PDB file with SEQRES, HELIX, SHEET and CRYST1 records, atoms N, CA, C and O in Angstrom:
SEQRES   1 A   78  MET TYR ILE ASP PRO LYS THR GLY TYR SER VAL MET THR          
SEQRES   2 A   78  GLU LEU LEU HIS LYS ARG ARG GLY TYR CYS CYS GLY ASN          
SEQRES   3 A   78  ALA CYS ARG HIS CYS PRO TYR GLY ASN GLU ASN VAL GLY          
SEQRES   4 A   78  VAL SER PRO GLU VAL LYS LYS ALA ASN ILE GLU ARG GLY          
SEQRES   5 A   78  LYS GLN ARG ARG LYS GLU ILE GLU ALA ILE GLU GLY LYS          
SEQRES   6 A   78  PRO VAL TRP ALA ASP ASP PRO ASP ASP SER ASP SER GLU          
HELIX    1 AA1 GLU A   14  ARG A   20  1                                   7    
HELIX    2 AA2 PRO A   42  GLU A   63  1                                  22    
HELIX    3 AA3 SER A   75  SER A   77  5                                   3    
SHEET    1 AA1 2 TYR A   2  ILE A   3  0                                        
SHEET    2 AA1 2 SER A  10  VAL A  11 -1                                        
CRYST1    1.000    1.000    1.000  90.00  90.00  90.00 P 1           1          
ATOM      1  N   MET A   1     155.596 198.345 275.326  1.00  0.00           N  
ATOM      2  CA  MET A   1     155.607 199.731 275.710  1.00  0.00           C  
ATOM      3  C   MET A   1     154.176 200.244 275.594  1.00  0.00           C  
ATOM      4  O   MET A   1     153.416 199.832 274.717  1.00  0.00           O  
ATOM      5  N   TYR A   2     153.831 201.152 276.501  1.00  0.00           N  
ATOM      6  CA  TYR A   2     152.516 201.755 276.436  1.00  0.00           C  
ATOM      7  C   TYR A   2     152.606 203.192 276.920  1.00  0.00           C  
ATOM      8  O   TYR A   2     153.606 203.593 277.514  1.00  0.00           O  
ATOM      9  N   ILE A   3     151.567 203.959 276.667  1.00  0.00           N  
ATOM     10  CA  ILE A   3     151.513 205.349 277.102  1.00  0.00           C  
ATOM     11  C   ILE A   3     150.713 205.425 278.409  1.00  0.00           C  
ATOM     12  O   ILE A   3     149.573 204.966 278.480  1.00  0.00           O  
ATOM     13  N   ASP A   4     151.324 206.007 279.428  1.00  0.00           N  
ATOM     14  CA  ASP A   4     150.636 206.169 280.707  1.00  0.00           C  
ATOM     15  C   ASP A   4     149.538 207.224 280.509  1.00  0.00           C  
ATOM     16  O   ASP A   4     149.817 208.350 280.098  1.00  0.00           O  
ATOM     17  N   PRO A   5     148.287 206.847 280.806  1.00  0.00           N  
ATOM     18  CA  PRO A   5     147.185 207.779 280.571  1.00  0.00           C  
ATOM     19  C   PRO A   5     147.214 209.013 281.472  1.00  0.00           C  
ATOM     20  O   PRO A   5     146.671 210.050 281.092  1.00  0.00           O  
ATOM     21  N   LYS A   6     147.825 208.932 282.641  1.00  0.00           N  
ATOM     22  CA  LYS A   6     147.885 210.098 283.536  1.00  0.00           C  
ATOM     23  C   LYS A   6     148.997 211.060 283.188  1.00  0.00           C  
ATOM     24  O   LYS A   6     148.812 212.275 283.265  1.00  0.00           O  
ATOM     25  N   THR A   7     150.167 210.531 282.800  1.00  0.00           N  
ATOM     26  CA  THR A   7     151.316 211.410 282.545  1.00  0.00           C  
ATOM     27  C   THR A   7     151.601 211.636 281.066  1.00  0.00           C  
ATOM     28  O   THR A   7     152.216 212.635 280.693  1.00  0.00           O  
ATOM     29  N   GLY A   8     151.153 210.705 280.223  1.00  0.00           N  
ATOM     30  CA  GLY A   8     151.446 210.798 278.785  1.00  0.00           C  
ATOM     31  C   GLY A   8     152.835 210.270 278.437  1.00  0.00           C  
ATOM     32  O   GLY A   8     153.246 210.317 277.278  1.00  0.00           O  
ATOM     33  N   TYR A   9     153.563 209.765 279.447  1.00  0.00           N  
ATOM     34  CA  TYR A   9     154.899 209.242 279.203  1.00  0.00           C  
ATOM     35  C   TYR A   9     154.825 207.833 278.595  1.00  0.00           C  
ATOM     36  O   TYR A   9     153.883 207.083 278.853  1.00  0.00           O  
ATOM     37  N   SER A  10     155.823 207.493 277.794  1.00  0.00           N  
ATOM     38  CA  SER A  10     155.976 206.115 277.309  1.00  0.00           C  
ATOM     39  C   SER A  10     156.526 205.290 278.463  1.00  0.00           C  
ATOM     40  O   SER A  10     157.466 205.712 279.136  1.00  0.00           O  
ATOM     41  N   VAL A  11     155.952 204.131 278.694  1.00  0.00           N  
ATOM     42  CA  VAL A  11     156.360 203.261 279.784  1.00  0.00           C  
ATOM     43  C   VAL A  11     156.763 201.899 279.205  1.00  0.00           C  
ATOM     44  O   VAL A  11     156.008 201.257 278.475  1.00  0.00           O  
ATOM     45  N   MET A  12     157.974 201.491 279.559  1.00  0.00           N  
ATOM     46  CA  MET A  12     158.453 200.178 279.096  1.00  0.00           C  
ATOM     47  C   MET A  12     157.889 199.086 279.994  1.00  0.00           C  
ATOM     48  O   MET A  12     157.845 199.235 281.215  1.00  0.00           O  
ATOM     49  N   THR A  13     157.459 197.993 279.383  1.00  0.00           N  
ATOM     50  CA  THR A  13     156.952 196.856 280.162  1.00  0.00           C  
ATOM     51  C   THR A  13     158.127 196.088 280.748  1.00  0.00           C  
ATOM     52  O   THR A  13     159.276 196.304 280.364  1.00  0.00           O  
ATOM     53  N   GLU A  14     157.829 195.191 281.682  1.00  0.00           N  
ATOM     54  CA  GLU A  14     158.866 194.354 282.272  1.00  0.00           C  
ATOM     55  C   GLU A  14     159.563 193.503 281.218  1.00  0.00           C  
ATOM     56  O   GLU A  14     160.781 193.329 281.260  1.00  0.00           O  
ATOM     57  N   LEU A  15     158.789 192.973 280.272  1.00  0.00           N  
ATOM     58  CA  LEU A  15     159.391 192.133 279.211  1.00  0.00           C  
ATOM     59  C   LEU A  15     160.399 192.936 278.385  1.00  0.00           C  
ATOM     60  O   LEU A  15     161.484 192.447 278.071  1.00  0.00           O  
ATOM     61  N   LEU A  16     160.036 194.149 278.044  1.00  0.00           N  
ATOM     62  CA  LEU A  16     160.962 194.979 277.262  1.00  0.00           C  
ATOM     63  C   LEU A  16     162.245 195.277 278.047  1.00  0.00           C  
ATOM     64  O   LEU A  16     163.342 195.267 277.491  1.00  0.00           O  
ATOM     65  N   HIS A  17     162.088 195.537 279.330  1.00  0.00           N  
ATOM     66  CA  HIS A  17     163.280 195.733 280.179  1.00  0.00           C  
ATOM     67  C   HIS A  17     164.148 194.476 280.205  1.00  0.00           C  
ATOM     68  O   HIS A  17     165.370 194.562 280.089  1.00  0.00           O  
ATOM     69  N   LYS A  18     163.524 193.319 280.354  1.00  0.00           N  
ATOM     70  CA  LYS A  18     164.289 192.063 280.383  1.00  0.00           C  
ATOM     71  C   LYS A  18     165.041 191.856 279.076  1.00  0.00           C  
ATOM     72  O   LYS A  18     166.177 191.382 279.073  1.00  0.00           O  
ATOM     73  N   ARG A  19     164.403 192.212 277.972  1.00  0.00           N  
ATOM     74  CA  ARG A  19     165.075 192.035 276.685  1.00  0.00           C  
ATOM     75  C   ARG A  19     166.266 192.992 276.544  1.00  0.00           C  
ATOM     76  O   ARG A  19     167.239 192.683 275.856  1.00  0.00           O  
ATOM     77  N   ARG A  20     166.178 194.151 277.199  1.00  0.00           N  
ATOM     78  CA  ARG A  20     167.326 195.060 277.164  1.00  0.00           C  
ATOM     79  C   ARG A  20     168.492 194.403 277.881  1.00  0.00           C  
ATOM     80  O   ARG A  20     169.620 194.436 277.390  1.00  0.00           O  
ATOM     81  N   GLY A  21     168.235 193.813 279.027  1.00  0.00           N  
ATOM     82  CA  GLY A  21     169.260 193.063 279.729  1.00  0.00           C  
ATOM     83  C   GLY A  21     169.912 193.760 280.912  1.00  0.00           C  
ATOM     84  O   GLY A  21     170.780 193.181 281.566  1.00  0.00           O  
ATOM     85  N   TYR A  22     169.510 194.991 281.197  1.00  0.00           N  
ATOM     86  CA  TYR A  22     170.131 195.683 282.335  1.00  0.00           C  
ATOM     87  C   TYR A  22     169.249 196.854 282.782  1.00  0.00           C  
ATOM     88  O   TYR A  22     168.385 197.318 282.038  1.00  0.00           O  
ATOM     89  N   CYS A  23     169.480 197.312 283.989  1.00  0.00           N  
ATOM     90  CA  CYS A  23     168.798 198.468 284.534  1.00  0.00           C  
ATOM     91  C   CYS A  23     169.452 199.726 283.985  1.00  0.00           C  
ATOM     92  O   CYS A  23     170.673 199.875 284.043  1.00  0.00           O  
ATOM     93  N   CYS A  24     168.638 200.631 283.451  1.00  0.00           N  
ATOM     94  CA  CYS A  24     169.153 201.866 282.882  1.00  0.00           C  
ATOM     95  C   CYS A  24     169.411 202.943 283.922  1.00  0.00           C  
ATOM     96  O   CYS A  24     170.110 203.916 283.636  1.00  0.00           O  
ATOM     97  N   GLY A  25     168.859 202.791 285.128  1.00  0.00           N  
ATOM     98  CA  GLY A  25     169.096 203.757 286.189  1.00  0.00           C  
ATOM     99  C   GLY A  25     168.097 204.900 286.238  1.00  0.00           C  
ATOM    100  O   GLY A  25     168.322 205.884 286.943  1.00  0.00           O  
ATOM    101  N   ASN A  26     166.981 204.787 285.492  1.00  0.00           N  
ATOM    102  CA  ASN A  26     166.000 205.850 285.439  1.00  0.00           C  
ATOM    103  C   ASN A  26     164.794 205.607 286.351  1.00  0.00           C  
ATOM    104  O   ASN A  26     163.764 206.261 286.188  1.00  0.00           O  
ATOM    105  N   ALA A  27     164.903 204.690 287.295  1.00  0.00           N  
ATOM    106  CA  ALA A  27     163.825 204.377 288.244  1.00  0.00           C  
ATOM    107  C   ALA A  27     162.535 203.985 287.537  1.00  0.00           C  
ATOM    108  O   ALA A  27     161.454 204.456 287.892  1.00  0.00           O  
ATOM    109  N   CYS A  28     162.654 203.139 286.555  1.00  0.00           N  
ATOM    110  CA  CYS A  28     161.507 202.715 285.769  1.00  0.00           C  
ATOM    111  C   CYS A  28     160.502 201.926 286.613  1.00  0.00           C  
ATOM    112  O   CYS A  28     160.883 201.154 287.493  1.00  0.00           O  
ATOM    113  N   ARG A  29     159.241 202.129 286.335  1.00  0.00           N  
ATOM    114  CA  ARG A  29     158.137 201.520 287.065  1.00  0.00           C  
ATOM    115  C   ARG A  29     158.182 199.990 287.030  1.00  0.00           C  
ATOM    116  O   ARG A  29     157.893 199.349 288.041  1.00  0.00           O  
ATOM    117  N   HIS A  30     158.534 199.398 285.903  1.00  0.00           N  
ATOM    118  CA  HIS A  30     158.494 197.955 285.754  1.00  0.00           C  
ATOM    119  C   HIS A  30     159.870 197.313 285.703  1.00  0.00           C  
ATOM    120  O   HIS A  30     160.030 196.253 285.099  1.00  0.00           O  
ATOM    121  N   CYS A  31     160.858 197.926 286.319  1.00  0.00           N  
ATOM    122  CA  CYS A  31     162.223 197.396 286.263  1.00  0.00           C  
ATOM    123  C   CYS A  31     162.320 196.030 286.925  1.00  0.00           C  
ATOM    124  O   CYS A  31     162.038 195.903 288.117  1.00  0.00           O  
ATOM    125  N   PRO A  32     162.711 195.008 286.176  1.00  0.00           N  
ATOM    126  CA  PRO A  32     162.847 193.661 286.740  1.00  0.00           C  
ATOM    127  C   PRO A  32     164.182 193.462 287.475  1.00  0.00           C  
ATOM    128  O   PRO A  32     164.442 192.391 288.023  1.00  0.00           O  
ATOM    129  N   TYR A  33     165.013 194.494 287.481  1.00  0.00           N  
ATOM    130  CA  TYR A  33     166.336 194.418 288.105  1.00  0.00           C  
ATOM    131  C   TYR A  33     166.393 195.139 289.438  1.00  0.00           C  
ATOM    132  O   TYR A  33     167.475 195.394 289.965  1.00  0.00           O  
ATOM    133  N   GLY A  34     165.231 195.469 289.984  1.00  0.00           N  
ATOM    134  CA  GLY A  34     165.196 196.106 291.297  1.00  0.00           C  
ATOM    135  C   GLY A  34     165.792 197.510 291.297  1.00  0.00           C  
ATOM    136  O   GLY A  34     166.270 197.982 292.329  1.00  0.00           O  
ATOM    137  N   ASN A  35     165.766 198.178 290.146  1.00  0.00           N  
ATOM    138  CA  ASN A  35     166.352 199.517 290.011  1.00  0.00           C  
ATOM    139  C   ASN A  35     167.767 199.573 290.577  1.00  0.00           C  
ATOM    140  O   ASN A  35     168.124 200.509 291.293  1.00  0.00           O  
ATOM    141  N   GLU A  36     168.563 198.565 290.248  1.00  0.00           N  
ATOM    142  CA  GLU A  36     169.904 198.446 290.830  1.00  0.00           C  
ATOM    143  C   GLU A  36     170.847 199.580 290.459  1.00  0.00           C  
ATOM    144  O   GLU A  36     171.860 199.769 291.132  1.00  0.00           O  
ATOM    145  N   ASN A  37     170.546 200.345 289.407  1.00  0.00           N  
ATOM    146  CA  ASN A  37     171.426 201.428 289.005  1.00  0.00           C  
ATOM    147  C   ASN A  37     170.913 202.801 289.396  1.00  0.00           C  
ATOM    148  O   ASN A  37     171.478 203.815 288.986  1.00  0.00           O  
ATOM    149  N   VAL A  38     169.854 202.845 290.180  1.00  0.00           N  
ATOM    150  CA  VAL A  38     169.309 204.134 290.667  1.00  0.00           C  
ATOM    151  C   VAL A  38     170.097 204.585 291.888  1.00  0.00           C  
ATOM    152  O   VAL A  38     170.167 203.865 292.884  1.00  0.00           O  
ATOM    153  N   GLY A  39     170.684 205.762 291.816  1.00  0.00           N  
ATOM    154  CA  GLY A  39     171.389 206.327 292.946  1.00  0.00           C  
ATOM    155  C   GLY A  39     172.741 205.731 293.243  1.00  0.00           C  
ATOM    156  O   GLY A  39     173.263 205.919 294.342  1.00  0.00           O  
ATOM    157  N   VAL A  40     173.329 205.014 292.297  1.00  0.00           N  
ATOM    158  CA  VAL A  40     174.686 204.442 292.510  1.00  0.00           C  
ATOM    159  C   VAL A  40     175.704 205.298 291.776  1.00  0.00           C  
ATOM    160  O   VAL A  40     175.358 206.129 290.936  1.00  0.00           O  
ATOM    161  N   SER A  41     176.950 205.078 292.108  1.00  0.00           N  
ATOM    162  CA  SER A  41     178.007 205.848 291.474  1.00  0.00           C  
ATOM    163  C   SER A  41     178.096 205.493 289.977  1.00  0.00           C  
ATOM    164  O   SER A  41     177.666 204.414 289.572  1.00  0.00           O  
ATOM    165  N   PRO A  42     178.643 206.384 289.174  1.00  0.00           N  
ATOM    166  CA  PRO A  42     178.791 206.089 287.752  1.00  0.00           C  
ATOM    167  C   PRO A  42     179.609 204.826 287.481  1.00  0.00           C  
ATOM    168  O   PRO A  42     179.354 204.111 286.511  1.00  0.00           O  
ATOM    169  N   GLU A  43     180.593 204.555 288.342  1.00  0.00           N  
ATOM    170  CA  GLU A  43     181.424 203.381 288.148  1.00  0.00           C  
ATOM    171  C   GLU A  43     180.607 202.087 288.357  1.00  0.00           C  
ATOM    172  O   GLU A  43     180.721 201.131 287.590  1.00  0.00           O  
ATOM    173  N   VAL A  44     179.786 202.090 289.412  1.00  0.00           N  
ATOM    174  CA  VAL A  44     178.955 200.922 289.688  1.00  0.00           C  
ATOM    175  C   VAL A  44     177.916 200.718 288.591  1.00  0.00           C  
ATOM    176  O   VAL A  44     177.668 199.596 288.151  1.00  0.00           O  
ATOM    177  N   LYS A  45     177.307 201.837 288.152  1.00  0.00           N  
ATOM    178  CA  LYS A  45     176.321 201.757 287.074  1.00  0.00           C  
ATOM    179  C   LYS A  45     176.954 201.196 285.813  1.00  0.00           C  
ATOM    180  O   LYS A  45     176.366 200.333 285.162  1.00  0.00           O  
ATOM    181  N   LYS A  46     178.133 201.665 285.459  1.00  0.00           N  
ATOM    182  CA  LYS A  46     178.800 201.177 284.256  1.00  0.00           C  
ATOM    183  C   LYS A  46     179.103 199.685 284.351  1.00  0.00           C  
ATOM    184  O   LYS A  46     178.914 198.951 283.381  1.00  0.00           O  
ATOM    185  N   ALA A  47     179.569 199.233 285.509  1.00  0.00           N  
ATOM    186  CA  ALA A  47     179.861 197.818 285.704  1.00  0.00           C  
ATOM    187  C   ALA A  47     178.586 196.966 285.607  1.00  0.00           C  
ATOM    188  O   ALA A  47     178.603 195.890 285.009  1.00  0.00           O  
ATOM    189  N   ASN A  48     177.486 197.447 286.195  1.00  0.00           N  
ATOM    190  CA  ASN A  48     176.232 196.724 286.103  1.00  0.00           C  
ATOM    191  C   ASN A  48     175.716 196.646 284.681  1.00  0.00           C  
ATOM    192  O   ASN A  48     175.207 195.610 284.253  1.00  0.00           O  
ATOM    193  N   ILE A  49     175.850 197.760 283.938  1.00  0.00           N  
ATOM    194  CA  ILE A  49     175.400 197.767 282.542  1.00  0.00           C  
ATOM    195  C   ILE A  49     176.249 196.838 281.705  1.00  0.00           C  
ATOM    196  O   ILE A  49     175.714 196.122 280.858  1.00  0.00           O  
ATOM    197  N   GLU A  50     177.542 196.823 281.908  1.00  0.00           N  
ATOM    198  CA  GLU A  50     178.413 195.918 281.156  1.00  0.00           C  
ATOM    199  C   GLU A  50     178.057 194.463 281.425  1.00  0.00           C  
ATOM    200  O   GLU A  50     178.053 193.638 280.512  1.00  0.00           O  
ATOM    201  N   ARG A  51     177.762 194.157 282.671  1.00  0.00           N  
ATOM    202  CA  ARG A  51     177.338 192.792 283.021  1.00  0.00           C  
ATOM    203  C   ARG A  51     176.022 192.438 282.304  1.00  0.00           C  
ATOM    204  O   ARG A  51     175.857 191.323 281.810  1.00  0.00           O  
ATOM    205  N   GLY A  52     175.099 193.397 282.256  1.00  0.00           N  
ATOM    206  CA  GLY A  52     173.829 193.198 281.538  1.00  0.00           C  
ATOM    207  C   GLY A  52     173.996 193.011 280.061  1.00  0.00           C  
ATOM    208  O   GLY A  52     173.320 192.184 279.449  1.00  0.00           O  
ATOM    209  N   LYS A  53     174.910 193.789 279.474  1.00  0.00           N  
ATOM    210  CA  LYS A  53     175.183 193.641 278.038  1.00  0.00           C  
ATOM    211  C   LYS A  53     175.777 192.250 277.748  1.00  0.00           C  
ATOM    212  O   LYS A  53     175.470 191.643 276.722  1.00  0.00           O  
ATOM    213  N   GLN A  54     176.609 191.765 278.638  1.00  0.00           N  
ATOM    214  CA  GLN A  54     177.185 190.430 278.457  1.00  0.00           C  
ATOM    215  C   GLN A  54     176.076 189.374 278.502  1.00  0.00           C  
ATOM    216  O   GLN A  54     176.070 188.449 277.690  1.00  0.00           O  
ATOM    217  N   ARG A  55     175.132 189.509 279.454  1.00  0.00           N  
ATOM    218  CA  ARG A  55     174.001 188.580 279.523  1.00  0.00           C  
ATOM    219  C   ARG A  55     173.201 188.634 278.229  1.00  0.00           C  
ATOM    220  O   ARG A  55     172.792 187.600 277.700  1.00  0.00           O  
ATOM    221  N   ARG A  56     172.979 189.837 277.723  1.00  0.00           N  
ATOM    222  CA  ARG A  56     172.223 189.997 276.484  1.00  0.00           C  
ATOM    223  C   ARG A  56     172.947 189.294 275.329  1.00  0.00           C  
ATOM    224  O   ARG A  56     172.311 188.605 274.532  1.00  0.00           O  
ATOM    225  N   LYS A  57     174.258 189.461 275.234  1.00  0.00           N  
ATOM    226  CA  LYS A  57     175.031 188.775 274.178  1.00  0.00           C  
ATOM    227  C   LYS A  57     174.904 187.274 274.274  1.00  0.00           C  
ATOM    228  O   LYS A  57     174.825 186.588 273.256  1.00  0.00           O  
ATOM    229  N   GLU A  58     174.885 186.754 275.494  1.00  0.00           N  
ATOM    230  CA  GLU A  58     174.740 185.305 275.678  1.00  0.00           C  
ATOM    231  C   GLU A  58     173.373 184.834 275.196  1.00  0.00           C  
ATOM    232  O   GLU A  58     173.260 183.782 274.566  1.00  0.00           O  
ATOM    233  N   ILE A  59     172.334 185.614 275.492  1.00  0.00           N  
ATOM    234  CA  ILE A  59     170.986 185.286 275.035  1.00  0.00           C  
ATOM    235  C   ILE A  59     170.913 185.344 273.510  1.00  0.00           C  
ATOM    236  O   ILE A  59     170.325 184.467 272.876  1.00  0.00           O  
ATOM    237  N   GLU A  60     171.513 186.381 272.927  1.00  0.00           N  
ATOM    238  CA  GLU A  60     171.508 186.508 271.470  1.00  0.00           C  
ATOM    239  C   GLU A  60     172.220 185.338 270.798  1.00  0.00           C  
ATOM    240  O   GLU A  60     171.790 184.864 269.746  1.00  0.00           O  
ATOM    241  N   ALA A  61     173.308 184.874 271.408  1.00  0.00           N  
ATOM    242  CA  ALA A  61     174.040 183.725 270.867  1.00  0.00           C  
ATOM    243  C   ALA A  61     173.179 182.465 270.879  1.00  0.00           C  
ATOM    244  O   ALA A  61     173.216 181.667 269.942  1.00  0.00           O  
ATOM    245  N   ILE A  62     172.423 182.299 271.925  1.00  0.00           N  
ATOM    246  CA  ILE A  62     171.540 181.130 272.024  1.00  0.00           C  
ATOM    247  C   ILE A  62     170.373 181.236 271.049  1.00  0.00           C  
ATOM    248  O   ILE A  62     170.046 180.275 270.354  1.00  0.00           O  
ATOM    249  N   GLU A  63     169.742 182.425 271.003  1.00  0.00           N  
ATOM    250  CA  GLU A  63     168.569 182.615 270.146  1.00  0.00           C  
ATOM    251  C   GLU A  63     168.921 182.837 268.693  1.00  0.00           C  
ATOM    252  O   GLU A  63     168.074 182.642 267.821  1.00  0.00           O  
ATOM    253  N   GLY A  64     170.147 183.240 268.410  1.00  0.00           N  
ATOM    254  CA  GLY A  64     170.579 183.480 267.047  1.00  0.00           C  
ATOM    255  C   GLY A  64     170.025 184.738 266.431  1.00  0.00           C  
ATOM    256  O   GLY A  64     169.998 184.868 265.207  1.00  0.00           O  
ATOM    257  N   LYS A  65     169.577 185.682 267.263  1.00  0.00           N  
ATOM    258  CA  LYS A  65     169.052 186.949 266.749  1.00  0.00           C  
ATOM    259  C   LYS A  65     169.211 188.019 267.825  1.00  0.00           C  
ATOM    260  O   LYS A  65     169.294 187.705 269.012  1.00  0.00           O  
ATOM    261  N   PRO A  66     169.253 189.274 267.411  1.00  0.00           N  
ATOM    262  CA  PRO A  66     169.374 190.349 268.412  1.00  0.00           C  
ATOM    263  C   PRO A  66     168.102 190.473 269.240  1.00  0.00           C  
ATOM    264  O   PRO A  66     166.998 190.284 268.729  1.00  0.00           O  
ATOM    265  N   VAL A  67     168.262 190.790 270.513  1.00  0.00           N  
ATOM    266  CA  VAL A  67     167.097 190.947 271.381  1.00  0.00           C  
ATOM    267  C   VAL A  67     166.756 192.428 271.583  1.00  0.00           C  
ATOM    268  O   VAL A  67     165.671 192.749 272.068  1.00  0.00           O  
ATOM    269  N   TRP A  68     167.656 193.313 271.224  1.00  0.00           N  
ATOM    270  CA  TRP A  68     167.425 194.747 271.377  1.00  0.00           C  
ATOM    271  C   TRP A  68     167.833 195.434 270.089  1.00  0.00           C  
ATOM    272  O   TRP A  68     168.838 196.143 270.044  1.00  0.00           O  
ATOM    273  N   ALA A  69     167.050 195.221 269.042  1.00  0.00           N  
ATOM    274  CA  ALA A  69     167.409 195.684 267.707  1.00  0.00           C  
ATOM    275  C   ALA A  69     167.468 197.200 267.587  1.00  0.00           C  
ATOM    276  O   ALA A  69     168.135 197.719 266.693  1.00  0.00           O  
ATOM    277  N   ASP A  70     166.782 197.919 268.474  1.00  0.00           N  
ATOM    278  CA  ASP A  70     166.801 199.373 268.400  1.00  0.00           C  
ATOM    279  C   ASP A  70     168.084 199.989 268.917  1.00  0.00           C  
ATOM    280  O   ASP A  70     168.266 201.203 268.830  1.00  0.00           O  
ATOM    281  N   ASP A  71     168.979 199.171 269.456  1.00  0.00           N  
ATOM    282  CA  ASP A  71     170.157 199.684 270.165  1.00  0.00           C  
ATOM    283  C   ASP A  71     171.455 199.072 269.587  1.00  0.00           C  
ATOM    284  O   ASP A  71     172.173 198.374 270.304  1.00  0.00           O  
ATOM    285  N   PRO A  72     171.756 199.328 268.304  1.00  0.00           N  
ATOM    286  CA  PRO A  72     172.886 198.646 267.694  1.00  0.00           C  
ATOM    287  C   PRO A  72     174.238 198.977 268.285  1.00  0.00           C  
ATOM    288  O   PRO A  72     175.141 198.140 268.265  1.00  0.00           O  
ATOM    289  N   ASP A  73     174.399 200.195 268.817  1.00  0.00           N  
ATOM    290  CA  ASP A  73     175.715 200.543 269.358  1.00  0.00           C  
ATOM    291  C   ASP A  73     175.691 200.798 270.848  1.00  0.00           C  
ATOM    292  O   ASP A  73     176.694 201.213 271.428  1.00  0.00           O  
ATOM    293  N   ASP A  74     174.521 200.547 271.488  1.00  0.00           N  
ATOM    294  CA  ASP A  74     174.380 200.723 272.931  1.00  0.00           C  
ATOM    295  C   ASP A  74     174.714 202.132 273.387  1.00  0.00           C  
ATOM    296  O   ASP A  74     175.191 202.302 274.509  1.00  0.00           O  
ATOM    297  N   SER A  75     174.488 203.131 272.579  1.00  0.00           N  
ATOM    298  CA  SER A  75     174.832 204.486 272.933  1.00  0.00           C  
ATOM    299  C   SER A  75     173.979 205.046 274.068  1.00  0.00           C  
ATOM    300  O   SER A  75     174.321 206.081 274.640  1.00  0.00           O  
ATOM    301  N   ASP A  76     172.870 204.377 274.405  1.00  0.00           N  
ATOM    302  CA  ASP A  76     172.004 204.884 275.484  1.00  0.00           C  
ATOM    303  C   ASP A  76     172.562 204.629 276.862  1.00  0.00           C  
ATOM    304  O   ASP A  76     171.994 205.113 277.841  1.00  0.00           O  
ATOM    305  N   SER A  77     173.631 203.902 276.982  1.00  0.00           N  
ATOM    306  CA  SER A  77     174.124 203.514 278.303  1.00  0.00           C  
ATOM    307  C   SER A  77     175.127 204.495 278.888  1.00  0.00           C  
ATOM    308  O   SER A  77     175.506 204.361 280.052  1.00  0.00           O  
ATOM    309  N   GLU A  78     175.548 205.438 278.141  1.00  0.00           N  
ATOM    310  CA  GLU A  78     176.572 206.385 278.651  1.00  0.00           C  
ATOM    311  C   GLU A  78     175.929 207.558 279.346  1.00  0.00           C  
ATOM    312  O   GLU A  78     176.629 208.446 279.833  1.00  0.00           O  
TER     313      GLU A  78                                                      
END                                                                             
């Protein structure tokens, strides 16, 4: 994560997005998921996020550690 010098906003890097495991739908600059949740219905967004959370759980099972420690209950996805 870094601070954009022009806007002052915090910007997530592509690696941080990949570790999250899904597109949040906020049209992020470095989204590795092609901003798949931008402008879609809430139902589609929810399904995409659930699929991403499942991928993240699979990675965590392989690595044996959480990949998104800041998000213990995934409350940011609603």
